[in-house]
C-alpha positions as CSV (number, residue, x, y, z in Angstrom):
1,M,0.0,0.0,0.0
2,R,0.9,3.7,-0.3
3,I,0.5,5.3,3.1
4,G,0.9,8.8,4.3
5,I,1.9,9.2,7.9
6,T,1.8,12.4,9.9
7,C,3.1,12.8,13.5
8,Y,4.8,15.3,15.7
9,P,8.4,14.8,14.7
10,T,9.8,15.7,18.2
11,Y,10.9,13.6,21.1
12,G,7.8,11.9,22.5
13,G,6.1,8.5,22.4
14,S,3.6,9.3,19.6
15,G,6.3,10.5,17.2
16,I,8.5,7.6,18.0
17,V,5.7,5.0,17.5
18,A,4.7,6.6,14.2
19,T,8.2,6.6,12.9
20,E,8.9,3.1,13.9
21,L,5.6,2.0,12.4
22,G,6.6,3.6,9.1
23,L,10.0,1.9,9.1
24,E,8.5,-1.5,9.8
25,L,5.8,-1.1,7.1
26,A,8.5,0.0,4.6
27,A,10.5,-3.1,5.5
28,R,7.4,-5.2,4.6
29,G,7.2,-3.6,1.2
30,H,4.8,-0.7,1.7
31,E,5.5,2.8,0.3
32,I,5.5,5.3,3.2
33,H,5.3,9.1,2.9
34,F,5.9,11.1,6.1
35,I,4.3,14.5,6.0
36,S,5.3,16.9,8.7
37,Y,7.1,20.2,9.5
38,A,10.4,18.4,10.3
39,N,12.0,15.1,9.7
40,P,11.0,12.6,12.4
41,I,13.7,12.1,15.0
42,R,14.2,8.3,14.4
43,L,14.0,8.5,10.6
44,D,17.3,8.0,8.9
45,P,17.6,9.5,5.4
46,G,17.9,7.1,2.5
47,T,15.8,4.3,4.0
48,P,14.2,2.3,1.1
49,R,10.5,3.0,0.4
50,I,10.5,5.9,2.9
51,H,9.8,9.5,1.6
52,Y,9.6,12.7,3.6
53,H,7.6,15.7,2.6
54,E,8.2,18.9,4.5
55,V,5.3,21.2,5.4
56,E,6.3,24.8,5.0
57,V,4.3,27.4,6.9
58,S,4.3,31.0,5.6
59,T,4.0,33.9,8.0
60,Y,1.5,36.6,7.1
61,P,1.1,40.0,8.9
62,L,-2.6,39.4,9.5
63,F,-2.0,36.0,11.3
64,Q,-0.8,36.2,14.9
65,Y,0.0,32.5,14.7
66,P,1.1,30.6,11.5
67,P,-1.8,28.4,10.2
68,Y,0.0,25.1,10.4
69,C,-3.2,23.0,10.1
70,L,-4.1,24.6,6.8
71,A,-0.6,24.2,5.4
72,L,-0.5,20.6,6.5
73,A,-3.9,19.8,4.9
74,S,-2.7,21.3,1.6
75,R,0.5,19.3,1.7
76,M,-1.4,16.1,2.5
77,A,-3.7,16.6,-0.4
78,E,-0.7,17.4,-2.7
79,V,1.1,14.3,-1.7
80,A,-2.0,12.1,-1.9
81,E,-2.6,13.3,-5.5
82,C,1.0,13.1,-6.7
83,Y,1.8,9.7,-5.2
84,E,-1.6,8.1,-5.3
85,L,-1.8,7.4,-1.6
86,D,-4.3,4.7,-0.4
87,L,-4.8,6.3,3.0
88,L,-3.5,8.7,5.6
89,H,-2.5,7.6,9.1
90,V,-2.3,10.5,11.5
91,H,-0.9,10.2,15.0
92,Y,-2.4,12.6,17.6
93,A,-5.9,14.0,17.1
94,I,-5.2,17.8,17.1
95,P,-4.5,19.2,14.6
96,H,-3.5,16.2,12.4
97,S,-7.0,14.5,12.1
98,I,-8.6,17.8,11.1
99,A,-5.9,18.4,8.5
100,A,-6.5,14.9,7.2
101,L,-10.2,15.5,7.0
102,L,-9.6,18.6,4.9
103,A,-7.1,16.8,2.7
104,K,-9.7,14.0,2.2
105,Q,-12.3,16.6,1.0
106,M,-9.8,18.3,-1.2
107,T,-8.7,15.1,-3.0
108,T,-11.0,14.5,-5.9
109,S,-9.1,12.0,-8.0
110,R,-9.4,9.1,-5.6
111,R,-10.9,8.0,-2.3
112,L,-8.6,9.1,0.6
113,P,-9.6,7.5,3.9
114,F,-7.7,8.4,7.1
115,I,-7.0,6.7,10.4
116,T,-6.4,8.6,13.6
117,T,-4.3,7.0,16.3
118,L,-4.8,8.4,19.8
119,H,-1.7,8.3,22.1
120,G,-2.8,9.8,25.4
121,T,-2.4,13.5,26.0
122,D,-4.5,14.3,23.0
123,I,-7.3,12.8,25.0
124,T,-6.4,13.2,28.6
125,L,-5.1,16.8,28.4
126,V,-5.8,18.6,25.1
127,G,-9.2,16.9,24.6
128,A,-10.3,17.7,28.1
129,D,-9.6,21.4,27.6
130,R,-13.1,22.8,26.9
131,S,-11.7,25.0,24.1
132,Y,-10.5,21.9,22.2
133,F,-13.2,19.5,23.2
134,P,-15.7,20.1,20.3
135,I,-13.0,19.9,17.6
136,T,-11.3,16.9,19.1
137,K,-14.6,15.0,19.3
138,F,-15.5,16.0,15.8
139,S,-12.1,14.9,14.4
140,I,-12.4,11.5,16.0
141,E,-16.0,11.0,14.8
142,Q,-15.0,12.0,11.2
143,S,-12.1,9.6,11.1
144,D,-12.6,6.5,8.9
145,G,-10.8,4.5,11.5
146,V,-9.6,5.1,15.0
147,T,-7.0,3.3,17.1
148,T,-5.7,3.7,20.6
149,V,-2.5,2.3,22.1
150,S,-4.2,0.7,25.1
151,S,-7.6,-0.5,26.3
152,Y,-7.4,2.2,29.0
153,L,-7.2,4.9,26.4
154,E,-10.1,3.4,24.4
155,K,-12.3,3.5,27.5
156,Q,-11.2,7.1,28.3
157,T,-11.9,8.2,24.8
158,M,-15.4,6.8,24.9
159,E,-16.1,8.2,28.3
160,V,-14.7,11.7,27.8
161,F,-16.1,12.3,24.3
162,G,-19.1,9.9,24.2
163,I,-17.7,8.2,21.2
164,V,-19.9,5.4,20.0
165,K,-18.1,4.3,16.8
166,P,-15.8,1.3,17.1
167,I,-12.2,2.0,18.3
168,R,-9.5,-0.5,17.5
169,V,-6.9,-1.2,20.3
170,I,-3.5,-1.8,18.8
171,H,-0.8,-1.8,21.4
172,N,2.6,-0.2,21.0
173,F,5.4,-2.5,19.8
174,V,9.1,-3.0,19.8
175,N,11.6,-4.4,17.4
176,C,13.1,-7.3,19.5
177,E,15.9,-7.8,17.0
178,L,17.0,-4.2,17.5
179,Y,16.3,-3.9,21.2
180,R,18.2,-6.8,22.8
181,P,19.7,-7.6,26.2
182,R,23.5,-7.1,26.5
183,A,25.6,-10.2,26.4
184,E,26.6,-10.1,30.0
185,R,25.4,-8.1,33.0
186,S,28.1,-5.9,34.5
187,A,29.4,-6.8,37.9
188,G,30.4,-3.2,38.7
189,E,28.3,-0.2,39.7
190,K,24.6,-0.7,39.0
191,R,22.8,1.7,36.7
192,L,19.3,3.0,36.6
193,I,17.8,4.8,33.5
194,H,14.9,7.2,32.9
195,I,13.8,8.2,29.4
196,S,11.2,10.9,28.8
197,N,10.5,14.4,27.4
198,F,11.0,15.8,31.0
199,R,7.5,17.2,31.2
200,P,5.8,17.5,34.6
201,V,3.6,14.5,33.9
202,K,6.7,12.3,33.8
203,R,7.5,13.2,37.5
204,V,11.3,13.4,36.7
205,L,12.0,14.6,40.2
206,D,10.8,11.3,41.6
207,C,13.7,9.6,39.8
208,I,16.2,11.7,41.8
209,R,14.4,10.9,45.1
210,I,14.3,7.2,44.2
211,L,18.1,7.3,43.5
212,K,18.8,8.8,47.0
213,E,16.9,6.0,48.7
214,V,18.4,3.2,46.5
215,R,22.0,4.5,47.2
216,R,21.6,3.4,50.8
217,A,22.0,-0.2,49.7
218,G,25.1,0.5,47.6
219,P,26.7,2.4,44.7
220,V,24.3,3.1,41.9
221,H,24.3,5.6,39.0
222,L,21.3,7.2,37.3
223,L,21.2,7.9,33.5
224,M,18.7,10.6,32.6
225,A,17.9,10.5,28.8
226,G,15.9,13.3,27.4
227,D,15.3,17.0,27.9
228,G,12.5,19.4,28.7
229,P,11.2,21.9,31.3
230,E,11.9,19.6,34.3
231,R,15.6,19.1,33.6
232,G,16.7,22.3,35.4
233,P,14.6,21.5,38.6
234,A,15.9,17.9,38.5
235,E,19.5,19.1,38.4
236,M,18.9,21.5,41.3
237,L,17.2,18.7,43.3
238,A,20.2,16.4,42.7
239,H,22.5,19.0,44.2
240,Q,20.2,19.6,47.1
241,L,20.0,15.9,47.9
242,G,23.8,15.4,47.4
243,V,23.4,12.8,44.6
244,H,24.5,15.0,41.6
245,R,27.7,13.0,41.2
246,D,25.7,9.9,40.8
247,I,23.6,11.2,37.9
248,T,24.4,11.8,34.2
249,F,22.0,14.0,32.3
250,L,22.4,12.8,28.7
251,G,20.1,15.1,26.9
252,K,18.1,13.9,23.9
253,Q,19.3,10.6,22.5
254,D,18.5,9.0,19.1
255,H,19.7,5.4,19.6
256,M,18.0,4.1,22.7
257,E,18.6,0.6,21.6
258,R,22.3,1.2,22.4
259,L,21.7,3.0,25.7
260,I,19.1,1.0,27.4
261,P,21.1,-2.3,27.6
262,Q,23.7,-0.5,29.6
263,A,21.2,-0.1,32.5
264,D,19.9,-2.6,35.1
265,V,16.5,-1.1,35.9
266,L,14.3,1.4,34.1
267,L,12.4,4.0,36.1
268,L,8.9,5.2,34.9
269,P,7.4,7.2,37.8
270,S,4.8,9.0,35.6
271,E,1.7,10.7,36.7
272,M,0.0,9.3,33.6
273,E,1.0,6.9,30.8
274,A,-1.4,5.7,28.2
275,F,0.9,2.8,27.5
276,G,4.5,3.2,28.6
277,L,6.7,2.8,25.5
278,A,10.0,3.4,27.3
279,A,9.1,0.5,29.7
280,L,8.5,-1.8,26.7
281,E,11.8,-0.9,25.1
282,G,13.5,-1.6,28.5
283,M,11.7,-5.0,28.7
284,A,12.9,-6.0,25.3
285,C,16.4,-5.3,26.5
286,G,15.9,-7.4,29.6
287,V,15.9,-4.3,31.8
288,P,13.0,-4.6,34.3
289,P,10.8,-1.5,34.6
290,V,9.7,-0.1,38.0
291,A,6.7,2.0,37.1
292,T,3.6,3.6,38.5
293,L,0.2,2.0,38.4
294,T,-1.5,4.5,36.1
295,G,-3.3,4.6,32.8
296,G,-2.5,1.6,30.5
297,V,0.8,0.6,32.2
298,S,-0.8,-2.4,33.9
299,E,-1.7,-3.8,30.4
300,L,2.0,-3.9,29.7
301,I,3.6,-4.8,33.0
302,T,2.5,-7.8,35.1
303,H,3.4,-6.8,38.6
304,G,6.1,-9.0,40.2
305,V,6.6,-11.0,37.0
306,D,8.2,-8.8,34.3
307,G,8.4,-5.6,36.3
308,Y,6.9,-3.8,39.3
309,L,4.1,-1.3,39.8
310,A,3.6,1.2,42.6
311,A,1.3,4.1,43.4
312,V,2.1,7.5,41.8
313,G,4.4,9.4,44.2
314,D,5.2,6.4,46.4
315,I,9.0,6.9,46.5
316,A,9.6,4.4,49.2
317,T,7.8,1.5,47.5
318,Q,9.4,2.2,44.1
319,A,12.8,2.5,45.7
320,G,12.2,-0.8,47.5
321,Y,11.5,-2.6,44.3
322,V,14.6,-1.2,42.6
323,T,16.7,-2.1,45.6
324,A,15.4,-5.7,45.6
325,L,16.2,-6.1,41.9
326,L,19.7,-4.7,42.4
327,T,20.6,-6.8,45.4
328,D,19.0,-10.2,44.6
329,D,20.7,-11.7,41.6
330,A,18.2,-14.6,41.4
331,L,15.2,-12.3,41.5
332,Y,16.8,-10.0,38.9
333,E,17.5,-12.8,36.4
334,R,13.9,-14.1,36.8
335,V,12.3,-10.8,36.2
336,S,14.7,-9.8,33.4
337,R,14.0,-13.0,31.5
338,A,10.3,-12.6,32.0
339,A,10.5,-9.0,30.7
340,R,12.3,-10.0,27.6
341,R,9.8,-12.9,27.0
342,S,6.8,-10.5,27.4
343,A,8.2,-8.2,24.8
344,E,8.9,-11.0,22.4
345,T,5.6,-12.8,22.7
346,R,3.1,-10.0,23.2
347,Y,4.5,-6.8,21.8
348,S,7.0,-7.6,19.0
349,T,6.8,-6.1,15.6
350,E,6.0,-9.5,14.2
351,S,2.8,-9.6,16.3
352,V,1.6,-6.0,16.1
353,I,2.5,-4.7,12.6
354,P,0.2,-7.2,10.9
355,E,-2.7,-5.8,13.1
356,Y,-2.1,-2.4,11.5
357,E,-1.9,-4.0,8.0
358,R,-5.2,-5.7,8.5
359,Y,-6.8,-2.5,9.7
360,Y,-5.5,-0.6,6.8
361,D,-7.0,-3.1,4.4
362,E,-10.3,-3.0,6.3
363,V,-10.5,0.8,6.3
364,S,-9.3,1.3,2.7
365,G,-11.6,-1.4,1.3
366,G,-8.9,-3.7,0.2
367,G,-6.7,-1.0,-1.1
368,A,-9.4,0.2,-3.6
C-alpha cells in the first residue's frame, strides 16, 4: 500500500511510534510518505521506500499564529494526488486529524480515507480542555478509522467524548531484533535509567528521590535520557540531595537501543501513561521496569513477573522494588528474562504490525 503518515516529529512517544511503524511497514514492502514540518527524529535519510515531505508554513502579517493545520492539509492533499496514496494515518488528534479530513475533502481523483491513532495526552489533556473539546470530538468521529495504544485509552476516549463508533486497540510494539539484552550483565556499579521528554507529567524529580533511597544499599548511577522543562529543577534537586555526582544528564538521544542495555533497571514514575513505550523498550532489552500504576501501564507490566508497579508518588515503594532487583541476583534474572519474554511474545513487531496492515486493508476497502 501507499500510506501517508503524519506525526509530531519531536521527542515523544507518539512520534517515535509513528516513525517506527513507518519503518516497519516499509521493510514489509509498503511505500511510506511522512508528511510533517520536520524530519521525524528516528527517521534515517535514505531508507528504502521511505519518503519525507516537509510542510512549509508561511507567516502573514494578518496572522498572529502561522496556520500550520491549513498548510498541513494542503501538503497532505498534494502528496496524496501526486503519489496516489491509499490512505492517511495520522498520530495525535489535534491538529492532524482535522488536517487529514480537509485533505480528504480536497482530494478529488481518488478516495482518501484516514485513520487517527490516539496516544494519550491528545485525549487526557488537550481533549479535556473545553476550548479543544468540540474539535477533538469532531475529528475522532469523522475519522474513517480510530485506534488507541491501550484499552485504558479506548475507555477514556469513549467516556470523555461519548464516542460510539468502534475503536481498535492496537498496542505499541518494539523491534526485538534491534532492542536486545546485553551479552553479560556488568558486575560493577549498578545503573538506573529514565527516558522521557521531561514534562511535569513524567515526574522526573521522583527519579532523583528514588536514587537517593536506593543508594543506601550500595553504589548506583542514574542515567537521565531526554530533555524538557523539568531538567533544570531535576539538576537542582540532585545537588540539594547530594546525589548529583551519581547522575548523568544525557540530553536527547536518538539510539535508545544502544543506551538501554547499559542499565539494570528502568524508572517510569509518571503521573499518567497511556501505555509506557519506554518501559516496553526496556523490557525488550531485559531491563526490568519499575513504574507507576496508572493509565495503561498495567496492560504492559505484570506486577512481580516482568516488572513492578507502585502508586504514583510512592517513592519508598518504588525504591524498595529497585533495591530488591539490584541486590537479589536470582530475582533479577527471573524478572529480566520474563520482561524479555513478554516483549517477544506480546509486543514484538511480528505480532503488532500485521494488526495495522489488516486494519489498513479494512478501512481502505482492500486498497481500492
